[in-house]
C-alpha positions in Angstrom: 76.7 27.5 -10.4 72.9 28.0 -10.5 71.9 31.3 -9.3 68.7 29.9 -7.9 70.5 27.3 -5.8 70.7 28.2 -2.1 74.2 28.0 -0.7 74.7 25.6 2.2 76.1 26.7 5.6 79.0 24.7 6.9 78.2 22.4 9.8 79.6 23.2 13.2 81.9 20.6 14.7 81.2 19.4 18.3 83.5 21.1 20.8 85.3 18.6 23.0 85.3 19.5 26.8 88.7 20.7 28.1 90.1 18.4 30.9 89.9 19.9 34.4 93.7 19.6 34.8 94.2 21.8 31.7 91.5 24.4 32.3 92.9 27.9 32.7 92.3 29.2 36.1 90.2 32.2 36.4 91.5 35.5 37.8 91.9 35.4 41.6 91.8 31.6 41.7 94.9 29.7 43.2 96.7 27.2 41.0 96.8 23.7 42.5 100.2 22.0 42.0 100.0 18.4 41.0 101.2 16.0 43.7 104.2 13.9 42.7 103.9 10.3 43.8 107.1 8.5 44.8 108.2 6.2 42.2 108.8 2.7 43.6 110.9 0.7 41.3 110.0 -2.9 40.8 113.6 -3.8 40.2 115.0 -5.5 43.4 118.5 -4.2 42.7 117.3 -0.6 42.6 115.4 -1.1 45.8 118.4 -2.6 47.5 120.6 0.3 46.3 118.0 2.8 47.6 117.9 1.0 51.0 121.7 1.1 51.2 121.7 4.8 50.4 119.1 5.5 53.1 121.2 3.4 55.6 124.3 5.3 54.7 122.4 8.6 55.1 121.3 7.5 58.6 124.8 6.4 59.5 126.1 9.7 58.3 123.6 11.7 60.5 124.4 9.5 63.5 128.1 9.9 62.9 127.7 13.7 62.7 125.7 13.8 66.0 128.4 11.6 67.7 131.1 13.9 66.4 129.3 17.0 67.7 128.9 15.3 71.1 132.6 14.4 71.2 133.6 17.9 70.2 131.4 19.4 72.9 132.8 17.0 75.5 136.4 17.8 74.4 135.6 21.5 74.6 134.1 21.2 78.1 137.0 19.0 79.2 139.6 21.4 77.7 137.8 24.4 79.3 137.8 22.5 82.7 141.5 21.8 82.5 142.3 25.3 81.4 140.3 26.7 84.3 141.9 24.3 86.7 145.3 25.2 85.4 144.6 28.9 85.9 143.2 28.3 89.4 146.2 26.2 90.4 148.6 28.7 88.9 146.9 31.5 90.8 147.1 29.5 94.0 150.7 28.7 93.4 151.4 32.4 92.7 149.7 33.4 95.9 151.5 30.8 97.9 154.8 31.6 96.3 154.3 35.3 97.0 153.3 34.6 100.5 156.3 32.4 101.1 158.6 35.0 99.5 157.1 37.7 101.7 157.6 35.5 104.8 161.1 34.8 103.8 161.7 38.5 103.3 160.2 39.2 106.7 162.3 36.5 108.3 165.4 37.8 106.7 164.6 41.3 107.7 163.9 40.1 111.3 167.1 38.1 111.4 169.0 41.1 110.0 167.4 43.4 112.6 168.2 40.9 115.4 171.8 40.6 114.3 172.2 44.4 114.0 170.6 44.8 117.5 173.1 42.1 118.9 176.0 43.9 117.1 174.9 47.2 118.5 174.5 45.8 122.0 177.9 44.1 121.8 179.4 47.3 120.5 177.8 49.3 123.3 179.0 46.7 125.9 182.5 46.7 124.5 182.5 50.5 124.5 182.1 50.5 128.2 185.6 49.1 128.7 188.1 49.8 130.0 186.1 51.0 133.0 186.6 54.3 134.8 187.1 54.5 138.5 185.1 56.9 140.6 186.5 58.1 144.0 184.4 59.9 146.6 185.5 62.3 149.4 188.4 61.1 151.4 186.8 62.2 154.6 183.7 60.1 153.8 185.6 56.8 153.6 186.9 57.4 150.0 184.1 55.3 148.4 185.3 54.0 145.0 183.9 51.8 142.3 184.4 51.2 138.5 181.7 52.3 136.0 181.4 52.2 132.2 183.5 54.8 130.4 180.5 55.7 128.2 178.8 57.1 131.3 178.9 60.8 132.2 179.2 62.0 135.9 177.6 65.0 137.5 178.5 65.8 141.1 175.7 67.9 142.6 177.2 68.2 146.1 180.8 67.3 146.9 180.6 67.6 150.7 183.7 69.7 150.7 182.1 71.8 153.5 180.4 68.9 155.1 176.8 67.8 154.6 175.7 65.2 152.1 177.5 64.0 149.0 175.5 63.6 145.7 176.6 62.3 142.3 174.6 61.1 139.3 175.8 58.9 136.4 174.1 58.2 133.0 175.2 57.1 129.5 176.4 60.1 127.5 174.4 62.8 129.3 173.1 63.0 132.9 169.4 63.7 133.0 168.0 66.6 134.9 167.8 65.5 138.5 164.2 64.9 139.6 161.9 62.2 140.8 160.7 61.5 137.2 163.9 61.5 135.2 165.9 58.3 134.8 169.6 58.0 135.6 171.6 54.9 135.5 173.1 55.5 138.9 172.6 57.8 141.9 175.1 57.9 144.7 174.4 59.5 148.1 176.7 59.6 151.1 174.5 60.9 153.9 175.7 62.5 157.1 173.0 60.4 158.9 173.0 57.2 160.9 172.5 54.0 159.0 169.6 52.7 161.2 167.6 56.0 160.7 167.9 55.8 156.9 167.1 52.1 156.7 164.2 52.5 159.1 162.5 54.9 156.7 162.6 52.4 153.8 161.5 49.5 156.0 158.4 51.5 156.9 157.6 51.8 153.2 158.0 48.1 152.6 155.3 47.5 155.2 152.8 49.7 153.4 150.0 47.8 151.7 150.3 50.0 148.5 154.0 49.4 148.2 155.6 46.8 146.0 159.0 47.4 147.4 160.8 44.2 148.5 164.0 43.9 150.7 166.8 41.5 151.1 170.2 41.4 152.9 173.4 41.8 151.0 177.1 42.4 151.7 179.1 45.2 150.1 182.9 45.1 150.5 182.4 43.0 153.5 179.9 45.4 155.1 176.3 44.3 155.7 173.6 46.2 153.9 170.1 46.0 152.5 168.8 45.8 148.9 165.4 47.2 148.1 163.7 46.3 144.7 160.6 47.9 143.2 159.0 51.3 143.0 161.4 53.8 144.4 159.7 55.8 147.2 158.4 59.2 146.2 158.7 58.4 142.4 157.2 56.3 139.7 160.6 54.8 138.9 161.1 51.1 139.1 164.6 50.2 140.1 167.0 49.0 142.8 168.3 50.7 146.0 171.3 49.4 148.0 172.1 50.9 151.4 175.2 50.2 153.5 177.3 52.0 156.2 180.7 53.7 156.0 181.9 54.7 159.5 179.2 57.1 160.8 177.8 57.8 157.3 175.2 56.0 155.2 175.7 55.2 151.5 172.7 54.9 149.1 173.4 53.6 145.6 170.4 53.6 143.3 169.6 52.8 139.7 166.3 54.3 138.4 165.5 51.5 135.8 165.7 47.8 135.4 167.5 48.5 132.1 170.7 49.3 134.1 170.5 46.5 136.7 173.3 44.4 135.1 175.6 47.4 135.1 174.5 48.3 138.6 175.3 44.9 139.9 178.7 44.8 138.1 179.8 48.1 139.7 178.6 47.0 143.1 181.0 44.1 142.9 183.9 46.7 142.5 182.8 48.9 145.5 185.6 49.7 147.9 185.9 52.1 150.8 188.0 52.7 153.9 186.2 51.8 157.1 
């Protein structure tokens, strides 16, 4: 090589511009993703298959929606029937309980009524055989039959004259007063019949009195029966007044409870005229 020859510089090659899609993004610049365009096949068989696939997908979605609706309807229907069943069962339980309670009450009432009837029958049967009461001989020897379950208290026997008083009551004779109730009071008064009856008739005529009067016959003897509030007391009963010789007999029950017994013993009254 000749030392006087100048060496030649290599020629620069032209630089090809980098495509915009392949340029490196600078720092801080977002990278744009390329958009994928749907590929449409030109093959009719492929297009038909794709159409069938889309149709099947639509049917599948429709079927899923229908199934969800059916499930919801079935759930609501089941919940409704369950709620209705619970309500009906509660109603049946309440009605059944109410019926059972009514039956129990009816049975208890029937049992109570039967026991009351049995006690009443027992008490009635216990009265028999009857006992016979006999008053003073000098006062006509008044006699009658009374229940054997009744007790007798003779307050005045008229052994020395005056009035005769006797009181009768089941088991125990109540303290004698204008407010205590006794089944029977018997008075044989040493007083004229007309005088005694007149006093009661005067009370019947009072506006404030509810005492009523009617005529009766006792052992063939005429008498009067007064019904209502007994004069001088708050007792509601019956008074029968009749005559024996020159004496006046008053037989009285202090309560309507004893009227049946009172009428029964009146039917057995006997005395010597």
